[in-house]
C-alpha positions as CSV (number, residue, x, y, z in Angstrom):
1,X,0.0,0.0,0.0
2,X,1.3,3.4,-0.9
3,X,2.6,6.0,1.5
4,X,1.6,9.2,-0.2
5,X,-1.3,10.9,-2.0
6,X,0.2,10.0,-5.4
7,X,-0.2,6.3,-4.6
8,X,-3.9,6.7,-3.5
9,X,-6.4,4.2,-5.2
10,X,-8.9,5.7,-7.6
11,X,-11.9,6.9,-5.7
12,X,-15.6,6.4,-6.5
13,X,-17.4,9.5,-7.8
14,X,-19.9,9.6,-4.9
15,X,-17.0,9.5,-2.5
16,X,-15.1,12.2,-4.3
17,X,-18.3,14.4,-4.1
18,X,-18.5,13.5,-0.4
19,X,-15.0,14.7,0.3
20,X,-15.7,17.9,-1.6
21,X,-18.8,18.4,0.6
22,X,-16.7,17.7,3.7
23,X,-14.3,20.5,2.7
24,X,-17.2,22.8,2.1
25,X,-18.5,22.1,5.6
26,X,-15.0,22.7,7.2
27,X,-14.6,19.0,8.0
28,X,-10.8,18.4,8.2
29,X,-9.7,15.0,7.0
30,X,-6.1,13.7,6.8
31,X,-6.8,12.3,3.3
32,X,-3.2,11.4,2.6
33,X,-3.1,9.2,5.7
34,X,-6.4,7.4,5.3
35,X,-7.9,4.9,2.9
36,X,-11.7,4.4,3.0
37,X,-12.1,0.8,1.9
38,X,-15.6,1.2,0.6
39,X,-14.8,4.2,-1.6
40,X,-12.3,2.8,-4.1
41,X,-12.9,1.6,-7.7
42,X,-11.2,-1.3,-9.6
43,X,-10.9,-1.2,-13.4
44,X,-13.5,1.4,-13.6
45,X,-16.1,-0.5,-11.5
46,X,-17.1,-0.1,-7.9
47,X,-15.0,-2.6,-5.8
48,X,-17.4,-2.4,-2.9
49,X,-20.7,-0.8,-2.1
50,X,-21.5,1.6,0.6
51,X,-23.4,-1.1,2.3
52,X,-20.5,-3.5,2.7
53,X,-16.8,-3.7,3.6
54,X,-16.9,-0.3,5.3
55,X,-13.7,0.6,7.2
56,X,-10.6,2.8,7.2
57,X,-7.0,1.7,6.8
58,X,-3.8,3.6,7.5
59,X,-2.0,4.6,4.3
60,X,1.0,5.7,6.4
61,X,2.2,4.9,9.9
62,X,0.2,6.9,12.4
63,X,1.7,7.9,15.8
64,X,-0.3,8.1,19.0
65,X,-2.1,11.4,19.7
66,X,-2.2,12.3,16.0
67,X,-5.5,13.9,15.0
68,X,-6.7,12.4,11.7
69,X,-10.1,14.1,11.4
70,X,-12.0,17.0,12.9
71,X,-15.7,17.4,12.4
72,X,-17.7,20.6,13.4
73,X,-20.9,19.9,15.2
74,X,-22.9,21.9,12.6
75,X,-21.7,19.5,9.9
76,X,-23.3,16.6,11.7
77,X,-26.8,15.4,11.0
78,X,-29.0,15.9,14.0
79,X,-32.7,16.8,14.5
80,X,-31.6,20.4,14.9
81,X,-29.7,20.5,11.6
82,X,-32.1,18.5,9.4
83,X,-33.7,20.1,6.4
84,X,-37.2,20.3,7.8
85,X,-36.9,21.6,11.4
86,X,-40.7,21.7,11.8
87,X,-40.8,18.0,11.3
88,X,-38.0,17.5,13.9
89,X,-39.9,19.7,16.3
90,X,-43.2,17.8,16.0
91,X,-41.4,14.4,16.3
92,X,-39.6,15.6,19.4
93,X,-42.8,16.8,21.0
94,X,-44.7,13.6,20.2
95,X,-41.9,11.5,21.6
96,X,-41.9,13.5,24.8
97,X,-45.6,12.8,25.2
98,X,-45.1,9.1,24.3
99,X,-42.3,8.7,26.9
100,X,-40.6,6.0,24.8
101,X,-37.2,4.5,25.6
102,X,-34.2,5.8,23.5
103,X,-36.3,8.6,21.9
104,X,-33.1,10.0,20.4
105,X,-32.9,7.0,18.1
106,X,-36.4,7.6,16.6
107,X,-35.8,11.4,16.4
108,X,-32.5,11.0,14.6
109,X,-33.9,8.3,12.3
110,X,-36.6,10.8,11.3
111,X,-34.0,13.4,10.5
112,X,-32.3,11.0,8.2
113,X,-35.7,10.1,6.6
114,X,-36.2,13.8,6.0
115,X,-32.9,14.1,4.1
116,X,-33.7,11.1,2.0
117,X,-37.1,12.6,1.2
118,X,-35.4,15.8,0.1
119,X,-33.0,13.9,-2.1
120,X,-30.5,16.0,-4.0
121,X,-32.1,19.1,-2.5
122,X,-30.8,18.0,0.9
123,X,-27.8,19.8,2.4
124,X,-26.6,16.3,3.5
125,X,-27.2,14.6,0.1
126,X,-23.5,13.9,-0.6
127,X,-23.1,12.4,2.9
128,X,-26.2,10.3,2.5
129,X,-24.9,8.8,-0.7
130,X,-22.0,7.2,1.0
131,X,-24.0,6.0,3.9
132,X,-25.5,2.4,3.9
133,X,-29.2,2.4,2.9
134,X,-29.7,0.1,5.9
135,X,-27.7,-2.0,8.3
136,X,-29.0,-5.2,7.0
137,X,-27.7,-7.6,9.6
138,X,-29.0,-5.9,12.8
139,X,-31.4,-8.3,14.4
140,X,-34.5,-6.2,13.7
141,X,-33.9,-7.0,10.0
142,X,-34.0,-10.7,10.5
143,X,-37.0,-12.8,9.6
144,X,-38.8,-15.1,12.2
145,X,-36.9,-18.2,11.2
146,X,-33.5,-16.4,11.6
147,X,-34.5,-14.9,14.9
148,X,-35.3,-18.4,16.3
149,X,-31.5,-19.0,16.0
150,X,-31.1,-16.5,18.8
151,X,-33.2,-18.5,21.3
152,X,-31.6,-18.4,24.8
153,X,-29.1,-15.7,23.9
154,X,-28.8,-12.3,25.7
155,X,-30.6,-10.7,22.7
156,X,-33.7,-12.8,23.4
157,X,-33.4,-12.8,27.2
158,X,-32.4,-9.3,28.1
159,X,-32.6,-6.8,25.2
160,X,-35.3,-4.7,23.7
161,X,-37.0,-5.9,20.5
162,X,-36.0,-3.1,18.1
163,X,-38.4,-4.1,15.4
164,X,-41.4,-3.9,17.8
165,X,-40.0,-0.6,19.1
166,X,-39.8,0.8,15.6
167,X,-43.3,-0.3,14.7
168,X,-44.6,1.4,17.9
169,X,-42.7,4.6,17.1
170,X,-44.1,4.5,13.5
171,X,-47.7,3.9,14.5
172,X,-47.7,6.4,17.4
173,X,-45.5,9.2,16.2
174,X,-43.7,9.1,12.9
175,X,-46.4,8.2,10.4
176,X,-48.7,10.9,11.7
177,X,-46.0,13.6,11.7
178,X,-44.7,12.7,8.2
179,X,-48.2,12.6,6.8
180,X,-48.9,16.1,8.2
181,X,-45.8,17.6,6.7
182,X,-45.9,15.6,3.4
183,X,-42.7,13.6,4.0
184,X,-42.8,10.6,1.6
185,X,-41.6,7.7,3.7
186,X,-42.8,4.1,4.3
187,X,-42.3,2.1,7.5
188,X,-39.6,0.1,5.7
189,X,-37.9,3.3,4.8
190,X,-38.1,4.5,8.4
191,X,-36.9,1.1,9.7
192,X,-33.9,1.1,7.3
193,X,-32.9,4.6,8.4
194,X,-33.3,3.6,12.0
195,X,-30.8,0.7,11.6
196,X,-28.3,3.1,10.1
197,X,-28.7,5.5,13.1
198,X,-28.6,2.6,15.6
199,X,-25.3,1.4,14.2
200,X,-23.5,4.7,13.3
201,X,-24.7,7.5,15.6
202,X,-22.4,9.2,18.1
203,X,-23.1,10.9,21.4
204,X,-21.8,14.4,20.6
205,X,-22.7,15.9,24.0
206,X,-24.4,14.3,27.0
207,X,-27.8,15.6,25.6
208,X,-27.1,15.5,21.8
209,X,-26.7,12.6,19.4
210,X,-26.0,12.7,15.7
211,X,-24.6,11.1,12.6
212,X,-21.0,12.3,12.3
213,X,-19.4,12.3,8.8
214,X,-16.0,10.5,8.5
215,X,-16.1,9.4,12.1
216,X,-18.8,6.8,11.3
217,X,-16.6,5.1,8.7
218,X,-14.4,3.5,11.3
219,X,-15.3,0.0,12.4
220,X,-15.6,-1.0,16.1
221,X,-13.5,-3.3,18.2
222,X,-14.2,-4.0,21.8
223,X,-10.8,-3.7,23.5
224,X,-7.5,-2.7,21.8
225,X,-9.1,0.0,19.6
226,X,-6.9,2.6,17.8
227,X,-8.8,5.8,17.9
228,X,-11.4,7.7,20.0
229,X,-13.9,10.1,18.7
230,X,-14.0,13.2,20.8
231,X,-11.5,11.8,23.2
232,X,-13.3,13.4,26.1
233,X,-12.7,17.0,25.0
234,X,-14.4,19.4,22.6
235,X,-12.4,21.3,20.1
236,X,-13.3,25.0,19.6
237,X,-12.5,26.7,16.4
238,X,-13.8,29.5,14.2
239,X,-17.0,27.6,13.5
240,X,-17.8,26.3,16.9
241,X,-17.5,23.0,18.7
242,X,-16.2,19.9,16.9
243,X,-15.4,16.3,17.4
244,X,-11.9,15.0,16.9
245,X,-10.8,11.6,15.7
246,X,-7.5,11.0,17.4
247,X,-5.1,8.0,17.5
248,X,-5.0,6.8,21.1
249,X,-3.2,3.4,20.7
250,X,0.1,3.8,22.5
251,X,2.2,2.2,19.8
252,X,0.3,4.0,17.0
253,X,-1.1,2.3,13.9
254,X,1.1,0.6,11.3
255,X,0.8,1.4,7.6
256,X,-1.8,-0.9,6.0
257,X,-3.6,-1.8,9.2
258,X,-7.3,-1.2,9.7
259,X,-8.0,1.6,12.1
260,X,-10.6,0.7,14.8
261,X,-12.8,3.0,16.9
262,X,-14.7,1.8,19.9
263,X,-18.4,2.3,20.6
264,X,-17.9,1.2,24.2
265,X,-17.1,-2.0,26.0
266,X,-19.8,-4.0,24.2
267,X,-20.4,-7.8,24.0
268,X,-21.5,-9.6,21.0
269,X,-25.2,-9.6,21.9
270,X,-25.2,-5.8,21.9
271,X,-23.1,-5.6,18.8
272,X,-25.3,-7.9,16.9
273,X,-28.6,-6.4,18.1
274,X,-27.6,-2.7,17.4
275,X,-24.7,-2.9,14.9
276,X,-25.2,-6.1,12.9
277,X,-21.8,-7.9,13.5
278,X,-19.9,-9.9,16.1
279,X,-16.3,-10.0,17.2
280,X,-14.2,-13.1,17.7
281,X,-12.9,-13.5,21.3
282,X,-14.9,-10.4,22.4
283,X,-13.8,-9.5,26.0
284,X,-17.1,-7.7,26.5
285,X,-19.2,-10.9,26.2
286,X,-21.4,-11.8,29.1
287,X,-24.3,-14.0,30.1
288,X,-26.8,-12.7,32.7
289,X,-28.9,-15.0,34.9
290,X,-31.6,-13.4,36.9
291,X,-33.6,-14.0,40.1
292,X,-36.4,-15.8,38.2
293,X,-33.9,-18.2,36.8
294,X,-32.6,-18.9,40.3
295,X,-36.1,-19.4,41.8
296,X,-37.0,-22.0,39.1
297,X,-33.6,-23.8,39.4
298,X,-33.9,-23.9,43.2
299,X,-37.4,-25.4,43.0
300,X,-36.0,-28.1,40.7
301,X,-33.4,-29.0,43.4
302,X,-36.2,-29.5,46.0
303,X,-36.5,-26.1,47.7
304,X,-40.2,-25.4,48.4
305,X,-42.0,-22.5,46.9
306,X,-42.9,-21.3,50.4
307,X,-39.3,-21.1,51.5
308,X,-38.3,-19.4,48.3
309,X,-41.0,-16.8,48.6
310,X,-40.1,-16.0,52.2
311,X,-36.4,-15.9,51.5
312,X,-36.7,-13.6,48.4
313,X,-39.0,-11.3,50.4
314,X,-36.2,-10.9,53.0
315,X,-33.6,-10.6,50.3
316,X,-35.5,-7.7,48.8
317,X,-36.3,-6.0,52.1
318,X,-32.7,-6.2,53.3
319,X,-31.4,-4.9,50.0
320,X,-29.3,-7.9,49.2
321,X,-30.4,-7.5,45.6
322,X,-33.4,-6.1,43.7
323,X,-36.4,-8.4,43.0
324,X,-35.5,-8.4,39.3
325,X,-31.7,-8.4,39.6
326,X,-29.5,-10.2,37.2
327,X,-25.9,-11.5,37.6
328,X,-23.3,-11.2,34.9
329,X,-21.0,-14.1,34.0
330,X,-18.0,-13.3,31.8
331,X,-15.1,-15.2,30.3
332,X,-12.6,-16.3,32.9
333,X,-14.5,-14.3,35.5
334,X,-15.5,-17.1,37.9
335,X,-18.9,-17.2,39.6
336,X,-20.1,-13.7,40.7
337,X,-20.2,-13.4,44.5
338,X,-23.6,-11.7,44.3
339,X,-25.3,-14.8,42.9
340,X,-23.5,-17.1,45.4
341,X,-24.9,-14.8,48.2
342,X,-28.4,-14.8,46.9
343,X,-28.6,-18.5,46.3
344,X,-27.1,-19.2,49.8
345,X,-29.8,-17.1,51.4
346,X,-32.4,-19.1,49.5
347,X,-31.2,-22.6,50.4
348,X,-29.6,-22.3,53.9
349,X,-31.5,-24.3,56.5
350,X,-34.1,-22.5,58.6
351,X,-32.1,-22.4,61.9
352,X,-29.3,-20.6,60.1
353,X,-31.7,-18.3,58.3
354,X,-33.1,-17.2,61.7
355,X,-29.7,-15.9,62.6
356,X,-29.7,-13.4,59.7
357,X,-33.3,-12.5,59.1
358,X,-33.3,-9.7,61.7
359,X,-31.0,-7.5,59.5
360,X,-32.7,-4.9,57.3
361,X,-29.7,-3.1,55.7
362,X,-27.6,-4.6,52.9
363,X,-24.3,-4.1,54.7
364,X,-25.6,-5.7,57.9
365,X,-27.2,-8.6,56.0
366,X,-24.0,-9.4,54.0
367,X,-22.0,-9.3,57.2
368,X,-24.4,-11.5,59.0
369,X,-24.5,-14.0,56.1
370,X,-20.7,-14.1,56.0
371,X,-20.4,-14.8,59.7
372,X,-23.0,-17.5,59.7
373,X,-21.6,-19.2,56.6
374,X,-18.1,-19.2,58.0
375,X,-19.4,-20.8,61.2
376,X,-20.8,-23.6,59.1
377,X,-17.7,-24.2,56.9
378,X,-14.6,-26.3,57.7
379,X,-11.6,-24.2,58.7
380,X,-9.6,-25.3,55.6
381,X,-12.4,-24.5,53.1
382,X,-10.5,-23.3,50.0
383,X,-13.5,-21.6,48.4
384,X,-16.2,-19.1,49.5
385,X,-17.8,-20.3,52.7
386,X,-21.2,-19.8,51.0
387,X,-20.3,-22.3,48.2
388,X,-22.1,-25.2,49.8
389,X,-23.3,-28.3,47.9
390,X,-26.8,-26.9,47.7
391,X,-25.6,-23.6,46.3
392,X,-23.5,-25.4,43.8
393,X,-26.4,-27.5,42.7
394,X,-28.8,-24.5,42.3
395,X,-26.3,-22.6,40.2
396,X,-25.6,-25.8,38.2
397,X,-29.3,-26.2,37.4
398,X,-29.6,-22.5,36.5
399,X,-26.7,-22.7,34.0
400,X,-27.9,-26.0,32.5
401,X,-31.4,-24.7,32.0
402,X,-30.0,-21.7,30.1
403,X,-27.8,-23.9,28.0
404,X,-30.8,-26.0,27.0
405,X,-32.4,-23.0,25.4
406,X,-29.8,-22.5,22.7
407,X,-30.5,-23.7,19.2
408,X,-28.2,-25.7,16.9
409,X,-27.7,-23.0,14.3
410,X,-25.8,-25.3,11.9
411,X,-29.0,-27.2,11.1
412,X,-30.8,-24.3,9.6
413,X,-31.3,-24.5,5.8
414,X,-29.6,-21.6,4.0
415,X,-31.8,-19.8,1.5
416,X,-29.4,-17.1,0.3
417,X,-26.1,-15.4,1.2
418,X,-27.9,-13.1,3.7
419,X,-29.2,-16.1,5.6
420,X,-25.8,-17.6,5.5
421,X,-24.2,-14.5,7.0
422,X,-26.9,-14.3,9.7
423,X,-26.5,-17.9,10.6
424,X,-22.8,-17.3,11.0
425,X,-23.5,-14.4,13.3
426,X,-25.9,-16.4,15.4
427,X,-23.4,-19.2,15.7
428,X,-20.7,-16.8,16.9
429,X,-23.0,-15.3,19.5
430,X,-24.3,-18.7,20.8
431,X,-20.8,-20.2,20.9
432,X,-19.5,-17.2,22.9
433,X,-22.3,-17.5,25.4
434,X,-22.0,-21.3,25.6
435,X,-18.2,-21.0,26.3
436,X,-18.9,-18.7,29.3
437,X,-21.6,-21.0,30.8
438,X,-19.5,-24.2,30.2
439,X,-16.6,-22.5,32.1
440,X,-19.0,-22.1,35.0
441,X,-20.0,-25.8,34.9
442,X,-16.4,-26.7,34.9
443,X,-15.7,-24.6,37.9
444,X,-18.7,-26.1,39.7
445,X,-17.5,-29.6,38.9
446,X,-14.0,-28.7,40.2
447,X,-15.6,-27.6,43.5
448,X,-17.5,-30.9,43.8
449,X,-14.4,-32.9,43.1
450,X,-12.2,-31.0,45.5
451,X,-14.7,-30.9,48.4
452,X,-16.2,-34.4,47.9
453,X,-19.7,-32.9,47.9
454,X,-22.4,-34.9,46.1
455,X,-25.2,-33.4,44.2
456,X,-28.6,-32.9,45.7
457,X,-31.2,-35.0,44.0
458,X,-33.5,-32.8,41.9
459,X,-37.2,-32.5,42.8
460,X,-39.6,-34.1,40.4
461,X,-41.9,-31.1,40.8
462,X,-40.2,-28.0,39.5
463,X,-43.3,-26.0,40.0
464,X,-43.4,-26.1,43.8
465,X,-42.1,-22.6,43.3
466,X,-45.5,-21.4,42.3
467,X,-47.5,-22.9,45.2
């Protein structure tokens, strides 16, 4: 790969127009240092499309702290800068009345829809032409058969259904405002724009989100990223506040390497749901098990529904955990102390429970439980004093029940390349979560082996919980 502007690959016409637009909007891009991989041509034909293979590579070695782009706020697409501010105002007011979650996402998607409605008359037309039409692999774009592959995953268990959220926003807010103002846009158009916003928007200030030209071309990597956008500071110039794209990797970036940004410490479930991709060996992966999972598993090991109801009532009153609490398991992270504590409180025998139930503050409750648990444990116990055989058995059942929910993605018939891609993404997510849970089972088995504890026989009636 070349090391100067003379060696730059031929650029697509739309991208050349976009760069000219950037200059007209005072967007400063280190063009000699960067190659936008979706913007080049090969033998006169587009090598890639704006919908695929997006990314940025270093055309030269880049040292740490080097600023490679600077984007003024007023060059970013926000509800305030869109071409029909009355539409943005009405959408914002309707969303306030609706009290929807993540209303910024709907508002910014509407701003993008307005620009697409305006077409070449839009101030942002050159920018829009190098944006994807949609982010086709975010989960809200999957069909029902493909979504079934995500059974048991964090996407199904813990995250908002973005397609349902989009339909609600459309029915309650967007369609009415667009019809009032003559904005030509279907639900599919809105949904497509919403996926672009979901995957590419930035938090510009604590109260302001927007689409940021140039900055949104960098792909994400959880951990070991190369640049930050904004880097925690605002840049003030002659045209107001701006965002900077700055190399933050200590050793810099080598010539030819892709330059990665970070959207945050995000696991594969969040990445797939909102951004449409997964990352191999993602350090942000986690699996969350909640109090309902614990109650059901405890019932399966023979704990009565009455005991569980009483114990969870105390757990809530004492502030040990919230009634709907969940507990995160991560790679090589062991078993969270919080879930051990909650399960111990559920299964400890009644005589021991009477010694702790008088506490009504979290700190006092935890201290009392620790004291009682230590009094019950052998002095040479090598693990947490609360890791009794019953606690191990309940956690074991909880984990195995979750594992049983996952689908065998490899058995799905592939209809086209899109389905093949999505099956691969589902497999990556399921395998990442399975690995975490299987590590937990290994740790539990190690505990049994080292302590000689035997498993408690499971109850035949798992539904004693609901008595």
